[in-house]
N, C-alpha and C positions, 0 to 999 in steps of 0.2 A: 622459362620466360614467365614473368608475373602477369596475372590477369589484371588489366587496367580497371575493369569494373569492380573487382574485389578491392583494389587500392582506393578507388573512389568511395566505395561503401564504407571502408574502414575510416577514411578521412571524415566522412559525414558523421559516423558514429562518435569519433573523437570530438568533433566540433559540437555535436549535440550534447555530449557529456559535459563539455566545458561550459556551454551556455546554461545547462541545468545546474551546474555547481555555482555559477555566478548568481543565478536567480535565487537559489536556495540561500546563499550567503546574504543577499539583500533582504530576503524574507526573515531570516534569523535576526539580523541587526535591527530591523524595524520591530520585531517581536520583543527583543530584549529592551529596546528603548521605551516602548509604549504598552507592553503587555499583550499576551495572545488574544484575550477577549476584547481588547480595545481597538483592534484593527480588522479590516475586511480584506477579501481577496483583491478588491480594487485598490486598497491602500498598498498592498504588497506589490501589485503590478506597477503602480505609480513609482514606488521606491526603487524598483528595478529598471524603470524606464521602458516598460513594455505595456502592451495592451492586456486587458483582462483575459481575452481569448488566448493570447500567446502564453500567458502564465498557466492557464488551465490545460493547454496542450501538453505542458511538461508535468504538471501536478494536478491531481484530481481534487485536491482540497487544501485548505490552509495547513492542516497537520502534515500532509505530505511535503509541502513546500519547505517546512522547517526541518522535517526528519529525514529528508532524502539523502543528506550527507552520510547517514549511517548505512545506506544500502551497499556501499563499497566494502563495508566490514565483512559481510557474509561471503562475498566473492573471494576476498583475501583469505578469510578463515577456511573456506572450502579448499582453495588451492593449496594452502599450507598443510591442511590435513592430508590431502592426497600425496604430498611430497614427503611426509614423514616415513621413516623406515618401517617396513612391515613387521619386523621383529620387535618393535617398540610396543609396550602395552598401551591400551586405549587411553588410560588416564594421562600418561606421559605425552602421548601424541596430541591429545586435546590441549594440554597445558602449553606445549611448545607451539602449537598452531595459534593459540591465543596471543602469542607475543606480538603479532602484527597489530592486533586490536589495542593492546597496551601501548604500543609505540605511537598510535594515534593520539592517545591522551598525553603522552610524555613529550611529544614534539612541540606542542603548544599548550602547556598545562593551564595557562590563564584562559585561553579561548575555550578549551575543552571543559574546564570547570564551569564557565559561564553557560555554555549550552546544556551541560548536564544538569545544573541547578535549575535552569529554565524549564527543562523537560520534567524533572522531578516535582517542581512546584506547580505544574500545570496539568491537572488531571486529564484533560483532553489529549495532551501530548504523551503523557506517560502511559495512558491506556492504549493509545494507538501504537506506541513503541512496543509494548508487550505483544500486541496482535501481530506486528511485523516480525518479531522474533519467533512467534509460533509458526509463521509462514516460512521462516528460514530453516526450520528444523528438518524437514524432509531432505533438502539439498545437503545439509551438513551430515545427516545420518548416512546418506548415500556416499558421500565422500569418505566417511570413516570406514564404510563397508568396502569401498573400492581399494583402499590402501591395504586392506587385509585380504584382498583377492576374493571376496565373497560375491556371489551372484545369486539371482533369484530372490526369494523372499528374505528380507533383511531381519535378523533377530531383533526382538523387542528390546533386548538388553542394550543394543547399540543406541537405539533411539532414546532410551532412558538416560544413558550416559551423556549424550549430546544435550538433552534437556537439562540435566543436572549441571553440566559445565556452563551452560548459558545462565542458569540460576546463580551459580557461584560468581560469574562475572558481574551479574546485576547487583548482587549483594556487595561485592568488592567495590564497585563503582559508587554505590549508594554510601558506603562507609567513607570512601575517599572524598566524595562530595561533601558529606556532613562535616568532615574535618577541614574543609576549605583547601583540600589538596595537600594537607600536611602529612597524612599517612602515606605509606608506600603502597601504591596500587598493586604492584606485582606480588608483594608479600601478602596482601589481603587475599588475592586470588589463590596463592599457594596454600594459605591457611584453609580456605574453603575446600579446595580440591583434595588436600591431604586428609581432611576430615572424612570426606566421602570415600576416597580410595582405601582407607584403612578399615572401613566397615565390613 
């Protein structure tokens, strides 16, 4: 028999995530139209049809409101890493796990290109995005270790590989963005990871 409280909690979590996604989309659209430095938290709240306090309950800053859409990437990436076969080498596992991230860019290339270029052209956003990726690293390293059946202290080499894979993804996305989406993102990522794995 299912726990009704657990079902209620799950429903609340799903509803909160949906509201958060809607607020983030409104914040992004306003930022794209007017520029990040030309708007305030109050402007974002008004565009989303909520109060300032409501917006700040979901996001602690303007940067978070725009960048929160990327938080789901780390969850998908970590889950995909854990699901990779244990006999697969780490580089292959990382590359295959990143397919979910690439899928985000390919399912709506126009929208993904717009938000990517906005972030790269706005130092406050690109800087915060790098900070967020740094915060993702421990969870991703742990996922890579779990698929290999490792426990206890995680080898430094695994964390280095995760950091390198994130770096390759960043460079691939930057090149893809600079080409206005004309270059193949998956091929750019493969080129970067192949260069590292052959060292």
